[in-house]
C-alpha positions in Angstrom: 0.0 0.0 0.0 1.2 3.5 -0.9 0.8 5.9 2.0 0.8 9.7 2.0 0.4 12.3 4.7 -2.7 14.5 4.3 -4.6 17.3 6.2 -8.3 17.0 7.0 -10.1 19.8 5.2 -13.8 18.8 5.9 -15.6 16.3 8.0 -19.2 15.0 8.2 -20.7 12.3 10.3 -19.7 9.6 7.9 -17.3 11.3 5.5 -13.9 12.9 5.6 -12.2 15.0 2.9 -8.4 15.5 2.9 -5.8 17.5 1.0 -2.5 15.7 0.3 0.7 17.4 1.3 2.8 18.0 -1.7 6.5 17.7 -2.5 7.2 21.0 -0.8 7.1 19.1 2.5 9.8 16.7 1.2 13.3 17.5 2.6 15.0 16.4 -0.6 12.8 18.6 -2.7 13.5 21.5 -0.4 17.3 21.0 -1.1 16.7 20.7 -4.8 17.8 17.0 -4.9 14.3 15.5 -5.2 12.7 13.2 -7.7 11.4 16.1 -9.8 7.9 16.1 -8.3 8.6 19.5 -6.8 9.4 20.9 -10.3 6.3 19.3 -11.7 4.2 20.7 -8.8 5.5 24.2 -9.5 4.6 23.9 -13.2 1.1 22.6 -12.5 0.4 24.9 -9.7 0.0 24.7 -5.9 -3.8 24.1 -6.0 -4.6 20.6 -4.6 -8.1 19.3 -4.7 -9.9 18.0 -1.6 -10.4 14.2 -1.9 -13.2 12.2 -0.3 -11.6 9.2 1.5 -13.0 5.9 2.7 -13.1 5.3 6.5 -13.7 7.5 9.5 -11.6 8.0 12.6 -13.6 9.2 15.6 -12.8 12.7 16.9 -11.1 13.8 13.7 -11.2 17.6 13.2 -10.3 20.0 10.4 -6.6 20.6 10.3 -5.6 17.2 11.7 -2.8 15.3 10.0 -3.7 11.8 8.8 -2.2 9.0 6.7 -4.1 7.9 3.7 -3.3 4.9 1.5 -4.1 3.5 -1.9 -3.4 -0.1 -3.1 -0.4 -0.6 -5.3 -2.5 -2.5 -7.8 -4.8 0.5 -8.3 -1.8 2.7 -9.2 -0.6 0.1 -11.7 -4.0 -0.2 -13.3 -4.3 3.6 -13.6 -0.8 3.8 -15.2 -1.8 1.1 -17.7 -5.0 3.0 -18.6 -3.2 6.3 -18.9 -0.3 5.1 -21.0 -1.2 1.8 -22.6 -4.7 2.4 -23.9 -4.0 5.5 -25.9 -0.8 4.0 -27.3 -2.6 0.7 -28.2 -5.4 2.7 -29.9 -2.8 4.6 -32.0 -0.9 1.5 -33.0 -4.0 -0.6 -33.8 -5.6 2.2 -35.8 -2.4 2.8 -37.8 -1.9 -0.9 -38.4 -5.5 -1.2 -39.6 -4.9 1.6 -42.1 -1.6 0.1 -43.2 -2.5 -3.5 -43.4 -6.2 -3.6 -44.2 -6.8 -0.4 -46.2 -3.2 -0.3 -47.6 -3.3 3.4 -47.2 -0.7 6.0 -47.9 1.6 7.1 -45.0 -0.3 10.3 -44.4 -3.5 8.4 -44.0 -1.9 5.9 -41.7 -0.6 8.8 -39.6 -4.1 10.3 -39.5 -5.6 7.0 -38.5 -3.0 6.7 -35.8 -4.0 10.2 -34.4 -7.6 9.2 -34.4 -6.8 6.0 -32.6 -4.7 8.0 -30.0 -7.7 10.3 -29.5 -10.0 7.3 -29.1 -7.6 5.8 -26.5 -7.6 9.1 -24.6 -11.5 9.2 -24.7 -11.6 5.6 -23.4 -9.2 6.5 -20.6 -11.2 9.6 -19.7 -14.5 7.6 -19.6 -12.8 4.9 -17.4 -11.4 7.6 -15.1 -14.8 9.1 -14.6 -16.3 5.7 -13.8 -13.5 5.0 -11.4 -13.8 8.4 -9.6 -17.5 7.7 -8.9 -16.7 4.3 -7.4 -16.0 4.1 -3.7 -13.6 1.2 -4.3 -11.1 3.6 -6.0 -11.1 6.2 -3.2 -8.0 6.4 -0.9 -8.4 4.7 2.5 -8.0 6.7 5.7 -5.5 4.6 7.6 -4.6 6.5 10.9 -3.7 9.8 12.4 -0.2 11.0 11.6 2.3 10.9 14.4 2.8 14.3 16.0 6.3 15.8 15.7 
């Protein structure tokens, strides 16, 4: 399980929303020797969304630090969807144009781009379905240790 520290931003009786701490809290990123996540975070922006998590810890208040986790397999499936599905769509559409239609190179490239766009559309639809499913939400594991 991949664990990450987060801050509670909202609570209800049976729901908790958290905001993950970013690479700016990583000592290596602060020294400029990190993995590159800090650079990516600065490019994308500092705005982090609130995420609804599964599980409730009694007595949790806004501002409390917690540890949330997500299964390794979920991360692998998401990576496959994001990278493999669009690439497969591009290759399959281009191969179809080349082998079945015996098209010219420009038309093969156009089919490849259409296949890539179709792969992105499939990934987008699958991501929306996954976001609506409670099984794909991070799990609230425990309170973070106070320093």
